N, C-alpha and C positions, 0 to 999 in steps of 0.2 A: 501597703495601704495606704489610704490617696491621703495626698495630701488635705484635704480637709478635715477628711476623720485626726489628723495632724495636730491641726492647730483646733479644734473642738477639743482636745485632750489637755491640748495646753493650757487651758481656758478655763480650767479646774485644776484645784486641789484639796484633799483631806485629808484629815492627820488626824490620830486617836493620844487621848490624854488621859491621865489618871483620874479618877469620880472627886476628885478633893481640891480646896481652894487655890492649889495651885495651879489650878487649870484654866485658873480665870486669865489671869498672868500674862502663860506660858500662849491661849486661845490669843488675848488682845496684844501679845507682840507677834504673833504668826501671821493672823491678818495684817494687821501694817504690815511688816514685809514682805506679806506673798500679794499683794490686792494688786499695788502696783506693775507684779512681775505675770501674773494674770494680761493683761492688758488694762484692767480697771483705773479709768481715767477719772472717775471726781475726786470729791475730797474725801479723805481718809478721817475726818472724825466722826463722822457720824457711826457709816460700817461696825471702824475696828470699839465702837460704845455700843452697838447691837451684839456685835459677836460678846461681848464681855456682858451685859446683859441676860443673853439665851442661855453662856453659859455655866453663871452666877446660878440661872433658874434649876438648869438640869443639877445642877449641885446640891443645893440645898433641896431642891423642892423632886427630882426622879427617882424613880426610884431603881434606881442602876444597882445592883450589889456590889461593894469594894472591888473584886479584882474586877470589872469591867470595866473597860475604854468608852469616854464619851467618846463620839465622832462629832468633828466638826467638817463642814463640806462649802470650801468657795466658789460659788460658778461666778464668772462675766459670760453676761450672755451679748452677743453680735451687738444687738442695738445701745449695748454701756450698761443695761440693764445689774443688778449684783444679785443674786440668788445665795445666804444663809441659810445652813440649815444645822439645827443643833438634835443629836442622838443620844440618848441615855442607853442601856444594855435592860433595863428594863422592860418586866413581862405585865407591867400594871395598867388599866386604860386610863385614859386621860378625862379631867372631870371635868366639871366645865368650869367657865374664866373667873377665876376669883371675880366680888363687885369690884372697887372705885373702892380704893385706901379714904379708910378716915382725912382730915384734911392734917392733923398735927401728930400723922402716926409717920414715924423713923424708915421707915421698910412698906413693903408692896407696890412700889411705885416701876418694876422695871419689867413688863409688858408693856406698861401704860406709856412709861417711855419711847418703847422700841415702836409702839403703832405710833404717837408723836411724831420721830422720827421720819413718816413718812411709811414704815416697813408694815406686808399685811403678815398677820399672823397668824401657820395653824398647826393645828399637830391631830 
């Protein structure tokens, strides 16, 4: 195994979470604890909030059966950038993006918040 491959692997982590509300707290704590260990040198508030919002969306809107885990993958790139991937175990195709929430709505802002923090979302 080459040194480069070892270093690249050390900058990535993935873990599984049950698809329920506890996953949000657990994924947020994992991101906060692991990002510095993976070599991420940026501030942690935005990435941890992004993890929280994406896992919340997967739990609330994903099509994962109860016995299928959610997967969270954190990758720190050599340039210092960060990728956060959340995958549910569902097989339903993704629908179109939701319209912007009504200004008085109490929910529905997760992906808008993620994008406002500078992330690019795809599914």
